[in-house]
C-alpha positions as CSV (number, residue, x, y, z in Angstrom):
1,M,-2.5,7.1,-25.7
2,R,-5.3,9.3,-24.4
3,T,-8.1,8.2,-22.2
4,F,-11.6,9.8,-22.6
5,Y,-14.5,9.1,-20.3
6,L,-17.9,8.9,-21.9
7,C,-20.9,10.8,-20.7
8,N,-24.6,10.4,-21.6
9,I,-24.5,13.6,-23.7
10,H,-25.2,13.9,-27.4
11,I,-25.0,17.7,-27.8
12,Y,-21.4,18.5,-28.4
13,T,-21.5,21.9,-26.7
14,L,-22.2,20.3,-23.2
15,L,-19.7,18.8,-20.8
16,C,-19.4,17.5,-17.2
17,L,-16.8,18.8,-14.8
18,K,-15.1,17.1,-11.9
19,R,-15.4,18.9,-8.6
20,Y,-11.6,19.5,-8.6
21,I,-11.8,21.4,-12.0
22,A,-14.9,23.3,-10.9
23,V,-13.1,24.5,-7.8
24,R,-10.2,25.7,-9.8
25,F,-12.5,27.6,-12.2
26,F,-15.0,29.0,-9.7
27,K,-13.2,28.9,-6.4
28,D,-15.6,28.4,-3.4
29,N,-18.7,29.2,-5.4
30,I,-19.0,26.1,-7.5
31,D,-22.8,26.4,-7.7
32,R,-22.1,29.0,-10.5
33,A,-20.4,26.2,-12.5
34,V,-23.7,24.7,-13.9
35,N,-24.7,26.4,-17.1
36,A,-21.5,28.4,-17.1
37,I,-19.4,28.7,-20.3
38,I,-15.8,27.5,-20.2
39,R,-13.3,26.9,-23.0
40,V,-11.3,23.7,-23.6
41,N,-8.5,24.4,-26.2
42,D,-10.4,27.5,-27.3
43,V,-13.6,25.5,-27.8
44,P,-16.6,26.9,-25.8
45,Y,-18.6,24.5,-23.7
46,R,-21.6,24.8,-21.5
47,V,-21.2,23.0,-18.1
48,L,-24.0,20.4,-17.7
49,G,-23.1,19.3,-14.1
50,V,-20.4,18.9,-11.5
51,L,-19.4,15.3,-10.5
52,A,-18.1,14.3,-7.0
53,S,-14.4,13.7,-6.4
54,R,-13.0,10.2,-6.9
55,G,-9.4,10.7,-5.8
56,S,-6.5,9.0,-7.6
57,S,-5.2,5.5,-8.2
58,F,-2.0,4.2,-9.7
59,G,-0.7,7.8,-9.9
60,F,-3.5,8.9,-12.2
61,S,-5.9,11.6,-10.9
62,R,-9.5,10.8,-11.6
63,D,-10.6,14.4,-10.7
64,N,-8.4,16.5,-13.0
65,V,-10.6,15.7,-16.1
66,V,-13.6,17.0,-18.0
67,I,-16.1,14.6,-19.5
68,L,-17.2,15.0,-23.1
69,S,-19.2,12.9,-25.6
70,Y,-17.3,10.6,-28.0
71,K,-18.6,12.5,-31.1
72,N,-17.3,15.8,-29.7
73,I,-13.9,14.3,-28.9
74,D,-13.8,12.8,-32.4
75,R,-14.8,16.1,-34.0
76,N,-12.5,18.5,-32.2
77,Y,-9.5,16.6,-30.8
78,S,-8.9,13.5,-32.9
79,N,-6.1,12.9,-35.3
80,S,-4.8,10.0,-37.4
81,V,-2.9,8.5,-34.4
82,S,-5.5,8.9,-31.8
83,S,-6.6,5.9,-29.7
84,Y,-9.3,5.6,-27.1
85,T,-10.2,3.8,-23.9
86,I,-14.0,3.2,-23.7
87,A,-15.6,2.2,-20.4
88,I,-18.7,-0.1,-20.6
89,M,-20.8,-1.1,-17.6
90,T,-23.4,-3.8,-17.3
91,D,-26.4,-3.7,-15.0
92,D,-25.7,-7.3,-13.8
93,I,-22.3,-8.7,-13.2
94,R,-23.6,-12.1,-14.5
95,N,-23.9,-10.5,-17.9
96,L,-20.3,-9.5,-18.0
97,N,-19.0,-12.2,-20.4
98,E,-22.0,-11.7,-22.7
99,A,-21.3,-8.0,-22.8
100,M,-17.6,-8.6,-23.6
101,G,-18.6,-10.9,-26.4
102,E,-21.0,-8.3,-27.8
103,A,-18.5,-5.6,-27.5
104,E,-15.8,-7.7,-29.3
105,G,-18.3,-8.5,-32.1
106,N,-19.2,-4.8,-32.6
107,F,-15.6,-3.6,-32.6
108,R,-14.5,-6.3,-35.1
109,A,-17.3,-5.1,-37.4
110,I,-16.3,-1.4,-36.9
111,R,-12.6,-2.3,-37.6
112,K,-13.7,-4.4,-40.6
113,L,-11.8,-7.5,-39.5
114,T,-12.2,-10.8,-41.3
115,I,-12.8,-14.1,-39.5
116,T,-9.1,-15.1,-39.8
117,E,-7.7,-11.7,-38.6
118,E,-6.8,-11.2,-34.9
119,N,-8.2,-8.3,-32.9
120,N,-6.3,-5.1,-33.2
121,F,-7.9,-3.8,-30.0
122,V,-7.8,-5.0,-26.4
123,L,-10.6,-5.8,-24.0
124,D,-9.9,-5.6,-20.3
125,R,-12.3,-6.6,-17.4
126,N,-12.2,-4.9,-14.1
127,D,-11.1,-8.1,-12.4
128,A,-8.1,-8.2,-14.8
129,I,-7.1,-4.8,-13.6
130,V,-7.5,-5.9,-10.1
131,E,-5.4,-9.0,-10.8
132,K,-2.6,-6.8,-12.2
133,A,-2.8,-4.6,-9.1
134,M,-2.7,-7.7,-6.8
135,K,0.4,-9.0,-8.6
136,S,2.1,-5.6,-8.1
137,L,1.1,-5.7,-4.4
138,G,2.4,-9.3,-4.2
139,F,5.8,-8.1,-5.5
140,L,5.8,-5.3,-2.9
141,T,4.8,-7.8,-0.2
142,V,7.8,-10.1,-1.1
143,S,10.1,-7.1,-1.2
144,A,8.9,-5.9,2.2
145,T,9.3,-9.4,3.6
146,V,12.9,-9.7,2.4
147,I,13.7,-6.2,3.8
148,G,12.0,-7.2,7.1
149,L,14.0,-10.4,7.4
150,I,17.2,-8.5,6.8
151,T,16.2,-6.0,9.4
152,L,15.4,-8.7,11.9
153,I,18.8,-10.4,11.3
154,G,20.5,-7.0,11.9
155,A,18.4,-6.4,15.0
156,A,19.2,-9.9,16.4
157,I,22.9,-9.3,15.9
158,G,22.7,-5.9,17.5
159,L,20.8,-7.3,20.5
160,M,23.2,-10.2,20.9
161,N,26.1,-7.7,21.0
162,I,24.3,-5.6,23.6
163,M,23.7,-8.7,25.8
164,L,27.4,-9.8,25.4
165,V,28.5,-6.3,26.6
166,S,26.0,-6.6,29.5
167,V,27.5,-10.0,30.5
168,T,31.0,-8.5,30.4
169,E,30.0,-5.5,32.5
170,R,28.1,-7.6,35.0
171,T,30.7,-10.3,35.4
172,K,31.1,-9.5,39.1
173,E,27.3,-9.5,39.6
174,V,27.1,-13.0,38.1
175,G,30.0,-14.2,40.3
176,L,28.2,-12.9,43.4
177,I,25.0,-14.6,42.4
178,K,26.8,-17.9,42.0
179,A,28.8,-17.4,45.2
180,I,25.7,-17.1,47.3
181,G,24.2,-20.2,45.8
182,G,22.6,-19.1,42.6
183,K,22.7,-21.8,39.9
184,S,23.8,-21.4,36.3
185,K,20.2,-22.1,35.2
186,L,19.0,-19.1,37.1
187,V,21.7,-16.8,35.5
188,R,20.9,-18.1,32.0
189,R,17.2,-17.5,32.6
190,Q,17.8,-14.0,33.8
191,F,19.8,-13.0,30.7
192,L,17.3,-14.7,28.3
193,L,14.4,-12.9,30.0
194,E,16.2,-9.5,29.6
195,A,16.8,-10.1,25.9
196,V,13.2,-11.1,25.4
197,I,12.0,-8.0,27.3
198,I,14.2,-5.7,25.2
199,S,12.9,-7.3,21.9
200,V,9.2,-7.2,22.9
201,L,9.5,-3.6,24.0
202,G,10.9,-2.8,20.6
203,A,8.0,-4.7,19.0
204,L,5.4,-2.7,21.1
205,F,7.1,0.6,20.2
206,G,7.0,-0.3,16.5
207,I,3.3,-1.4,16.7
208,L,2.3,1.9,18.4
209,L,4.3,3.9,15.9
210,G,2.6,2.0,13.0
211,V,-0.9,2.5,14.4
212,A,-0.2,6.2,14.9
213,I,1.1,6.7,11.3
214,G,-1.7,4.6,9.9
215,N,-4.3,6.7,11.7
216,L,-2.6,9.9,10.4
217,F,-2.8,8.6,6.8
218,S,-6.4,7.6,7.3
219,I,-7.2,11.1,8.4
220,V,-5.4,12.7,5.4
221,L,-7.0,10.3,2.9
222,S,-10.4,10.4,4.6
223,T,-10.5,6.6,4.9
224,G,-11.2,4.2,7.7
225,F,-8.3,2.6,9.7
226,V,-8.4,-0.9,11.0
227,V,-5.8,-2.3,13.5
228,P,-4.4,-5.5,12.0
229,W,-4.6,-7.6,15.1
230,N,-3.2,-10.7,13.4
231,W,-0.1,-8.9,12.4
232,V,0.2,-7.4,15.8
233,I,0.3,-10.9,17.3
234,Y,2.7,-12.1,14.6
235,G,5.1,-9.2,15.4
236,I,5.1,-9.9,19.1
237,V,5.7,-13.6,18.5
238,I,8.5,-13.0,16.0
239,C,10.2,-10.5,18.2
240,T,10.0,-12.9,21.2
241,I,11.7,-15.6,19.1
242,V,14.3,-13.1,17.9
243,G,15.0,-12.1,21.5
244,L,15.4,-15.7,22.6
245,L,17.8,-16.5,19.7
246,A,19.8,-13.3,20.3
247,G,20.0,-13.8,24.0
248,L,20.9,-17.5,23.9
249,Y,24.6,-17.3,23.4
250,P,25.1,-14.4,26.0
251,A,23.0,-16.4,28.5
252,L,25.1,-19.5,28.0
253,K,28.3,-17.5,28.3
254,A,27.0,-16.0,31.6
255,G,26.0,-19.4,32.9
256,R,29.4,-20.9,32.3
257,L,31.3,-18.1,34.3
258,N,33.4,-19.4,37.1
259,P,32.2,-17.6,40.3
260,I,35.7,-17.2,41.7
261,E,37.2,-15.7,38.5
262,A,34.1,-13.6,38.1
263,L,34.5,-12.1,41.6
264,R,38.1,-11.3,40.8
265,Y,37.2,-9.7,37.5
266,E,38.1,-6.0,37.1
């Protein structure tokens, strides 16, 4: 299926160029593009104008195109299996449904469909395309959430192992604290606090890295970048909870150590 963009041109020898194509033809001197003669499939055309760049979306470049009239497309490039996508715009969004009804009626007449026959063409609104895009983004969001949860579980297990090793290596330290009057509650609090600090530091590092990469992409794509403060807060809160859960068992283990046995530990 080929997509052709319509232009307000009725003389088949004229066309509009996207800036990307103009640069490829005329290098840095794109002012020479207007009124120049170029060939598309050996058909000569006079350039009517150069349009601004629009970038790409959904993997399709909106700059690597030339714009011709429908009659010219039909005359020079159509065949028996050709199909077209025609874009129609209304002056007022409130007239969108009326425009769609009028377009459907005109196309049914062109296709010579009877009242009982179903449409053999498809009408799509912009919001329908947006809805499809949002569904795709929703799937990506769910996938990213699942991956994030798995990563959090792995990080929690890793942090718990680190804290268990820390308890084992600091057994004498715990015994000394208890021997000079430190309570089990104080020991538990110390190890829990260490686990939370490690987890929050990881969150802050990830946030800074994400902001830096986001700014880098915004510069490359020439778009604005906004720091998602709500997600920053969510990340810190979630990592704090993960740190508490991961440090809970090592802290309880450290709090139950017998001070005499801990001092004799080698």
